[in-house]
C-alpha positions as CSV (number, residue, x, y, z in Angstrom):
1,M,45.4,-31.2,106.0
2,R,47.9,-33.3,107.9
3,A,47.2,-36.3,105.7
4,L,47.7,-34.2,102.6
5,L,51.0,-32.9,103.9
6,S,52.1,-36.5,104.7
7,L,51.5,-37.5,101.1
8,V,53.5,-34.5,99.8
9,L,56.4,-35.4,102.1
10,A,56.4,-39.0,101.0
11,A,56.5,-38.0,97.3
12,A,58.8,-35.1,97.4
13,V,61.6,-35.7,99.9
14,F,65.2,-36.1,98.7
15,T,65.9,-39.4,97.0
16,P,69.6,-40.4,96.9
17,P,71.0,-41.2,93.5
18,V,70.7,-44.8,92.2
19,R,73.9,-46.8,92.7
20,A,75.0,-50.3,91.8
21,Q,73.4,-52.9,94.0
22,G,75.6,-53.5,97.1
23,A,77.7,-50.4,96.6
24,D,78.4,-48.4,99.7
25,P,79.6,-44.8,98.8
26,H,80.4,-43.9,102.4
27,P,81.8,-46.8,104.4
28,T,83.8,-44.2,106.2
29,V,83.2,-40.4,106.4
30,T,85.9,-37.9,107.4
31,V,85.7,-34.3,108.4
32,G,88.8,-32.7,109.9
33,T,90.2,-35.1,112.5
34,A,87.0,-37.2,112.8
35,T,86.7,-40.4,110.7
36,A,83.6,-42.5,111.4
37,K,83.1,-46.0,110.1
38,R,79.7,-47.6,109.6
39,G,77.8,-47.8,112.9
40,E,80.1,-45.3,114.7
41,R,79.6,-41.9,116.4
42,V,82.9,-40.1,116.3
43,Y,83.9,-36.6,117.6
44,G,86.6,-34.5,116.1
45,T,87.7,-31.0,115.1
46,L,88.0,-28.9,112.0
47,T,91.2,-26.9,112.6
48,I,91.7,-23.6,110.8
49,P,95.4,-22.6,111.1
50,S,96.4,-19.0,111.7
51,A,97.4,-16.9,108.7
52,T,96.7,-13.2,108.4
53,D,94.9,-13.4,111.7
54,S,94.4,-16.1,114.4
55,G,93.2,-19.6,113.8
56,T,90.3,-21.4,115.3
57,T,89.1,-24.9,116.2
58,I,85.6,-26.1,115.4
59,Q,84.2,-29.1,117.2
60,L,81.9,-31.5,115.4
61,A,80.5,-35.0,115.4
62,I,79.9,-37.6,112.7
63,V,77.2,-40.3,113.1
64,N,77.8,-42.8,110.4
65,G,74.9,-45.2,110.3
66,A,75.1,-48.9,110.2
67,K,73.4,-48.9,106.8
68,P,74.0,-46.7,103.7
69,G,71.9,-43.7,103.0
70,P,72.1,-39.9,102.4
71,V,74.7,-37.6,104.0
72,V,73.0,-34.8,105.9
73,A,74.9,-31.9,107.5
74,F,73.4,-29.9,110.4
75,I,75.3,-26.6,110.8
76,S,74.5,-24.0,113.5
77,G,76.3,-21.2,115.3
78,S,77.2,-19.2,112.2
79,H,76.2,-16.4,114.6
80,G,77.7,-17.6,117.9
81,T,75.2,-15.9,120.2
82,E,72.2,-17.6,118.6
83,Y,72.5,-19.9,121.6
84,T,69.3,-22.0,121.1
85,S,70.5,-23.5,117.8
86,V,73.9,-24.3,119.3
87,V,72.5,-26.0,122.4
88,A,69.9,-27.9,120.3
89,M,72.6,-29.4,118.0
90,T,74.7,-30.5,121.0
91,R,71.7,-32.4,122.1
92,L,70.8,-33.8,118.6
93,I,74.1,-35.7,118.4
94,A,73.1,-37.9,121.3
95,R,69.6,-38.5,119.9
96,I,70.9,-40.1,116.7
97,D,71.7,-43.8,117.2
98,P,74.3,-45.0,114.7
99,A,73.0,-48.6,115.0
100,K,69.6,-47.5,113.7
101,L,70.7,-44.8,111.3
102,R,70.6,-45.2,107.5
103,G,73.2,-42.8,106.1
104,T,75.3,-40.2,107.8
105,A,74.7,-37.1,109.9
106,I,77.4,-34.5,110.2
107,V,76.6,-32.2,113.1
108,V,78.5,-28.9,113.7
109,P,76.9,-27.1,116.6
110,L,79.2,-24.0,116.8
111,L,80.8,-22.5,113.7
112,N,81.6,-19.0,115.0
113,V,83.6,-19.8,118.1
114,A,84.9,-16.3,118.7
115,S,81.4,-14.8,118.5
116,F,80.3,-17.3,121.1
117,E,83.2,-16.9,123.5
118,R,83.3,-13.1,123.3
119,M,79.5,-12.7,123.2
120,V,79.5,-10.6,120.0
121,P,76.4,-10.9,117.9
122,H,76.1,-11.1,114.1
123,V,79.7,-11.1,113.1
124,N,83.1,-12.8,113.8
125,P,84.9,-10.4,116.1
126,V,88.3,-11.5,114.8
127,D,87.8,-9.9,111.4
128,G,84.4,-8.2,111.7
129,K,82.8,-10.4,108.9
130,G,79.6,-12.3,108.8
131,M,80.0,-16.0,108.9
132,N,76.9,-16.6,106.9
133,A,77.7,-14.0,104.2
134,S,81.0,-14.9,102.5
135,Y,80.6,-18.4,101.0
136,P,82.4,-20.2,99.4
137,G,85.1,-18.5,101.5
138,D,88.8,-18.1,100.7
139,A,91.5,-20.5,102.0
140,S,94.0,-17.7,102.0
141,G,91.7,-15.0,103.4
142,T,90.8,-13.8,106.9
143,Q,89.5,-16.2,109.6
144,T,85.9,-16.1,108.5
145,Q,86.9,-16.7,104.9
146,R,89.1,-19.6,105.9
147,V,86.4,-21.2,108.0
148,L,83.9,-21.0,105.2
149,A,86.3,-22.4,102.7
150,A,86.8,-25.4,105.0
151,V,83.1,-25.9,105.5
152,A,82.5,-25.7,101.7
153,R,85.3,-28.2,101.1
154,E,84.9,-30.7,103.9
155,I,81.2,-30.6,104.7
156,V,79.1,-29.2,101.9
157,A,81.0,-31.0,99.2
158,Q,80.2,-34.5,100.6
159,S,76.7,-33.8,101.8
160,D,73.4,-34.5,100.0
161,V,71.4,-32.3,102.3
162,V,72.4,-29.2,104.3
163,V,70.3,-27.9,107.2
164,D,71.2,-24.4,108.3
165,L,70.1,-23.7,111.8
166,H,69.8,-20.4,113.6
167,G,68.5,-19.3,117.0
168,G,67.5,-15.6,117.4
169,D,70.5,-13.4,118.3
170,L,71.0,-11.3,121.4
171,D,69.0,-8.4,120.0
172,E,66.4,-10.4,118.1
173,D,63.0,-11.1,119.7
174,L,62.1,-13.5,116.9
175,R,59.1,-15.7,116.1
176,P,60.2,-19.3,115.1
177,Y,60.1,-20.0,111.3
178,S,61.7,-22.0,108.5
179,Y,62.8,-20.7,105.2
180,W,61.7,-22.4,102.0
181,I,64.5,-21.2,99.6
182,R,63.5,-21.6,96.0
183,T,65.7,-21.6,92.9
184,G,63.1,-22.0,90.2
185,K,64.2,-25.7,89.7
186,A,61.1,-27.7,90.3
187,A,62.6,-30.9,91.7
188,R,65.1,-29.1,94.0
189,D,62.4,-26.7,95.2
190,S,60.0,-29.5,95.9
191,A,62.6,-31.4,97.9
192,S,63.4,-28.3,99.9
193,R,59.7,-27.6,100.6
194,A,59.2,-31.2,101.8
195,L,62.0,-30.9,104.3
196,A,60.8,-27.5,105.6
197,L,57.4,-29.0,106.2
198,A,58.9,-32.1,107.9
199,F,60.8,-29.8,110.3
200,G,57.4,-28.9,111.7
201,L,57.5,-25.1,112.3
202,D,54.2,-23.5,111.5
203,M,55.5,-20.4,109.7
204,I,57.6,-20.7,106.5
205,I,59.2,-17.8,104.8
206,V,59.4,-18.1,101.0
207,N,62.7,-16.8,99.7
208,D,63.5,-16.8,96.0
209,V,67.2,-16.8,95.1
210,D,69.2,-16.8,91.9
211,V,72.0,-19.3,92.3
212,T,73.7,-18.0,89.1
213,S,74.4,-14.7,90.9
214,A,77.1,-14.2,93.5
215,A,74.6,-12.3,95.7
216,G,72.4,-15.5,95.8
217,T,75.2,-17.8,96.9
218,R,76.9,-15.9,99.8
219,T,74.9,-17.6,102.5
220,L,75.4,-21.3,103.5
221,S,72.0,-22.2,102.1
222,G,72.5,-20.3,98.8
223,Y,75.9,-21.8,98.3
224,A,74.7,-25.3,99.0
225,L,71.9,-24.8,96.5
226,S,74.4,-23.7,93.9
227,Q,76.3,-26.9,94.5
228,G,73.1,-29.0,93.8
229,K,72.3,-29.8,97.4
230,T,68.9,-29.9,99.0
231,T,68.7,-27.3,101.8
232,F,66.5,-25.1,103.9
233,V,66.9,-22.9,107.0
234,A,65.2,-23.1,110.4
235,E,65.3,-20.6,113.2
236,A,63.9,-20.8,116.8
237,G,65.0,-18.8,119.8
238,H,64.9,-15.2,120.8
239,S,67.0,-12.5,122.5
240,G,69.8,-15.0,123.3
241,L,67.5,-17.0,125.6
242,V,67.6,-20.8,125.6
243,T,64.1,-22.1,126.5
244,P,63.1,-25.8,126.6
245,A,60.3,-25.2,124.1
246,E,62.4,-23.5,121.4
247,T,65.3,-25.9,121.9
248,A,62.9,-28.8,121.4
249,M,61.6,-27.3,118.2
250,L,65.1,-27.5,116.6
251,V,65.9,-30.9,118.0
252,N,62.6,-32.5,117.0
253,G,62.6,-30.7,113.7
254,S,66.0,-32.1,112.9
255,L,64.8,-35.6,113.8
256,G,61.8,-35.0,111.6
257,V,64.1,-34.3,108.7
258,L,66.0,-37.5,109.2
259,G,62.6,-39.3,109.4
260,A,61.4,-37.7,106.2
261,L,64.6,-38.9,104.5
262,K,63.9,-42.4,105.9
263,M,67.2,-42.3,107.7
264,I,65.6,-43.1,111.0
265,D,62.2,-44.5,112.1
266,H,60.8,-41.2,113.3
267,P,57.4,-39.8,112.3
268,S,57.6,-36.4,110.5
269,K,55.0,-34.0,112.0
270,P,54.2,-31.1,109.8
271,A,52.3,-28.3,111.5
272,A,48.5,-28.7,111.1
273,K,48.3,-25.2,109.5
274,I,51.2,-23.5,107.7
275,S,51.5,-19.7,107.6
276,W,53.2,-18.9,104.3
277,V,54.9,-15.5,104.4
278,G,57.6,-13.5,102.6
279,A,58.5,-10.2,100.9
280,D,59.9,-8.8,104.1
281,Q,60.2,-5.1,104.8
282,R,62.5,-3.8,107.6
283,V,62.6,-0.5,109.5
284,R,66.2,0.5,110.3
285,A,67.5,3.1,112.7
286,D,68.7,6.5,111.4
287,G,71.3,6.6,114.2
288,G,72.0,5.9,117.9
289,G,69.3,5.9,120.5
290,M,67.1,3.7,122.6
291,F,64.3,1.4,121.1
292,Y,61.2,0.2,122.9
293,A,58.9,-2.3,121.3
294,T,55.1,-1.9,121.6
295,A,54.2,-4.9,119.3
296,A,55.0,-8.5,120.1
297,R,56.8,-10.9,117.9
298,G,54.3,-12.9,115.9
299,S,51.6,-10.2,116.0
300,V,49.7,-9.2,112.9
301,V,49.9,-5.5,112.1
302,K,48.6,-3.0,109.6
303,K,50.7,-0.6,107.6
304,G,51.4,2.5,109.6
305,Q,50.6,0.9,112.9
306,K,52.9,1.8,115.8
307,V,55.2,-1.1,116.7
308,G,57.7,0.8,118.8
309,Y,59.3,4.1,119.6
310,V,62.8,5.6,120.0
311,T,64.2,8.0,122.6
312,D,67.6,9.7,123.0
313,Y,69.9,8.7,125.9
314,V,68.1,11.0,128.4
315,G,64.6,9.7,127.6
316,R,63.3,12.4,125.2
317,P,61.1,11.0,122.5
318,A,62.8,10.8,119.1
319,G,60.0,9.3,117.0
320,D,57.6,6.3,116.6
321,V,58.4,3.2,114.6
322,L,55.6,2.3,112.2
323,A,54.9,-0.9,110.3
324,P,56.0,-0.5,106.7
325,Q,53.4,-2.9,105.4
326,D,50.5,-5.1,106.4
327,G,51.8,-8.4,107.8
328,V,53.2,-10.4,110.7
329,V,56.1,-9.3,113.0
330,S,58.7,-11.9,112.4
331,F,61.4,-10.0,114.4
332,I,61.3,-7.0,116.7
333,R,64.3,-5.5,118.5
334,G,64.7,-7.1,121.9
335,V,67.1,-4.7,123.4
336,P,67.2,-0.8,123.6
337,S,70.6,-0.4,121.8
338,L,70.5,1.3,118.4
339,W,73.0,2.4,115.9
340,K,72.7,3.7,112.3
341,G,71.3,0.9,110.2
342,A,70.2,-1.4,113.0
343,T,67.0,-3.3,112.3
344,M,64.2,-2.4,114.6
345,V,61.4,-4.5,113.1
346,T,60.8,-6.9,110.2
347,I,57.3,-7.3,108.8
348,L,56.5,-10.2,106.5
349,R,53.6,-10.2,104.1
350,Q,51.2,-13.1,104.5
351,F,50.2,-15.3,101.7
352,P,46.9,-16.8,102.8
353,G,46.4,-18.5,99.4
354,G,49.9,-20.0,99.5
355,P,53.1,-18.7,97.8
356,A,53.1,-17.5,94.2
357,A,55.3,-19.0,91.6
358,W,59.1,-18.4,91.8
359,Q,60.3,-15.1,90.5
360,K,63.9,-14.4,89.6
361,P,65.2,-11.8,92.0
362,E,66.4,-8.5,90.6
363,R,70.2,-8.1,90.8
């Protein structure tokens, strides 16, 4: 199985466009205040000025390899309390040697600074908007919109590959996985699949998107795909904890991507056995209360099986939470807090025979 996956990776990974012999398209790379020449690692900031609300400053690093090659952006911290991904990307920067790199790595560990500093999950507390739900942003909008407009303009536009990293938010007891995001375009989907495999996580969620629809391009990955970039999503971490094992998954997976793209000499190590899943169904809360899980993340459940229960604020039972379909628990609520619409559990359908062909999502 591993040998077969290696052949797939070798055949399907992103190939940079053919250029005139000797041409170097990126002798220098600039993002915000950072400008890196060949063979340099440079740190800088992407400054978002104040407008209708406060501004923000996003720190980043550019590693511009000694030799030409693809430009890959690693972006994390869209949700600032997904700490594992943020910590992993700070460590990735030091692991990439510019003298041995072919191409360029742009690393942005923390996009949603206010979320991180104020410990607010899911949204930017400055304007209450999701920083992975409003691409391509708006340069004259609120802080979230201005940040995303800058990311689209300065990072996505000059990247060949965009890796969107997440880490299990404060309320998410989450099983590590990657997303293979498909557009129905064979070459692009094949390249995305190869990188998801190279990342090395053993569960891959198949997510079909329509990049001609605004609904399909609001996330970083969807927007990047609409711009012709190769992209996928990886997530490891749970309940806001930063564990060595899950941090290493994201660091080593990112190095595996660079290896698969032949940007560094690093073996890609796809998991020996891939669990293909998708068609998620979620159970959301009807209102406030306290949630208690009875099923573990990663467990396989049957439709109607009890996975948790809810009480009121004095401990009286308010109902059981049942699995909406057969499948694997990719996420279960890791804290008691509930509000109307809060996700309590997500169940993914398993595809033991592999994923079916791409289907255009209904609008």
